[in-house]
C-alpha positions in Angstrom: -8.6 -16.3 67.3 -9.8 -16.8 63.8 -6.6 -15.3 62.3 -4.3 -17.8 63.9 -5.6 -20.5 61.7 -5.2 -18.4 58.5 -3.0 -19.8 55.8 -0.3 -17.7 54.0 -2.5 -17.6 50.9 -5.5 -16.1 52.8 -3.2 -13.4 54.3 -1.9 -12.6 50.9 -5.4 -12.2 49.4 -6.5 -10.0 52.3 -3.4 -7.8 51.9 -4.0 -7.5 48.2 -7.6 -6.4 48.8 -6.5 -3.9 51.3 -3.9 -2.5 49.0 -6.4 -2.3 46.1 -8.9 -0.5 48.4 -6.3 2.1 49.4 -5.3 2.7 45.8 -8.9 3.2 44.8 -9.3 5.7 47.6 -6.2 7.6 46.4 -7.5 7.8 42.9 -10.9 9.0 44.1 -9.3 11.8 46.2 -7.0 12.8 43.3 -10.0 13.0 40.9 -11.9 15.1 43.4 -8.9 17.5 43.8 -8.5 17.7 40.0 -12.2 18.6 39.5 -11.9 21.6 41.9 -9.1 23.0 39.7 -11.3 23.3 36.6 -13.5 26.3 37.0 -15.8 28.3 34.8 -12.8 30.2 33.2 -11.5 26.9 31.8 -14.8 26.2 30.1 -15.3 29.5 28.4 -14.7 29.6 24.6 -14.8 32.6 22.3 -15.6 32.9 18.6 -13.3 35.2 16.5 -14.3 37.3 13.4 -13.8 34.3 11.1 -16.1 32.0 13.1 -13.3 30.0 14.6 -13.5 28.9 18.3 -10.6 30.2 20.4 -9.7 30.4 24.1 -8.6 34.1 24.0 -11.2 36.8 24.4 -11.6 39.2 21.4 -9.8 42.6 21.4 -12.4 45.4 22.1 -10.3 47.8 19.9 -11.0 45.7 16.8 -14.8 45.6 17.4 -16.9 46.6 14.4 -20.4 47.9 14.4 -23.0 45.9 12.5 -26.2 47.5 11.3 -29.4 45.6 12.2 -30.7 46.0 8.7 -27.6 44.1 7.3 -28.4 40.9 9.2 -30.3 38.4 7.1 -31.9 35.5 8.9 -33.6 33.8 6.0 -32.7 32.9 2.4 -32.1 36.0 0.3 -35.0 36.6 -2.2 -34.3 36.0 -5.9 -34.4 38.9 -8.2 -37.3 39.0 -10.6 -35.7 37.9 -13.8 -39.0 37.4 -15.6 -41.1 34.3 -15.9 -39.1 31.2 -16.7 -40.0 29.2 -19.8 -42.5 26.6 -18.8 -41.6 24.3 -21.8 -38.6 22.2 -21.0 -36.3 20.1 -23.1 -34.9 16.7 -22.2 -34.1 13.2 -23.3 -36.1 10.1 -22.6 -33.9 7.8 -20.4 -36.4 5.0 -20.0 -39.8 4.2 -21.6 -41.8 1.0 -21.3 -44.5 1.2 -24.0 -46.3 -2.0 -22.8 -46.8 -0.5 -19.3 -47.2 3.1 -20.6 -44.7 5.0 -18.5 -41.1 6.2 -18.4 -38.7 8.9 -17.3 -37.3 12.0 -19.0 -34.0 13.6 -17.9 -34.4 17.4 -17.9 -31.4 18.9 -19.9 -31.4 22.0 -17.8 -31.7 20.7 -14.2 -30.6 17.1 -14.8 -33.7 15.9 -12.8 -35.6 12.8 -13.7 -39.2 13.5 -14.5 -42.0 10.9 -14.7 -44.0 10.6 -17.9 -47.2 8.6 -18.5 -48.4 7.7 -22.0 -51.6 9.6 -21.4 -49.6 12.9 -21.2 -47.8 12.4 -24.5 -48.9 14.0 -27.8 -46.8 11.8 -30.0 -45.2 8.3 -29.7 -41.9 8.5 -27.9 -39.1 5.9 -27.2 -35.9 5.7 -25.3 -33.2 8.2 -26.3 -35.7 10.6 -28.0 -35.3 14.3 -27.5 -38.5 15.8 -26.3 -40.1 19.0 -25.1 -42.5 18.9 -22.1 -44.0 20.9 -19.3 -43.5 20.0 -15.6 -46.6 19.5 -13.6 -47.2 18.2 -10.1 -48.0 14.5 -10.2 -49.2 12.1 -7.5 -45.6 11.3 -6.3 -43.6 14.2 -7.5 -42.9 16.1 -10.7 -44.5 14.7 -13.9 -44.2 15.6 -17.6 -47.2 16.8 -19.5 -47.7 17.7 -23.2 -44.7 15.7 -24.2 -43.7 16.2 -27.9 -40.8 14.7 -29.8 -38.3 17.2 -31.1 -37.5 16.7 -34.8 -33.8 16.8 -35.7 
């Protein structure tokens, strides 16, 4: 009774909705069938002797024995080469004499080390070559016993 009064446009909209619903159902079923095909075997990956991920299992004939003692889990220990020289050399990259602090670039490690005027034994300025000792400061490494190197 209600459909006899429907216009062509209403029928067209209803047909489109029905077609869309059927297509969605087909896609859902196709996706469900596709998921069943992928099993555990499709998800397994292997690592070869070079550390690369492959999809083929390793050959048991090429297996090598590894001694438990040869496996290192941590950083290897440094060899005792003697006590390093505590006195470093560097160049003053910045020094503000009015504020009383600056920075020294270590010539060996290329690190920037903070220096305060209280830790200097002689007057220093920017560009001067100096010798110093590295100590632990409030916010990181600091220079102490700073002396100017005479050329």
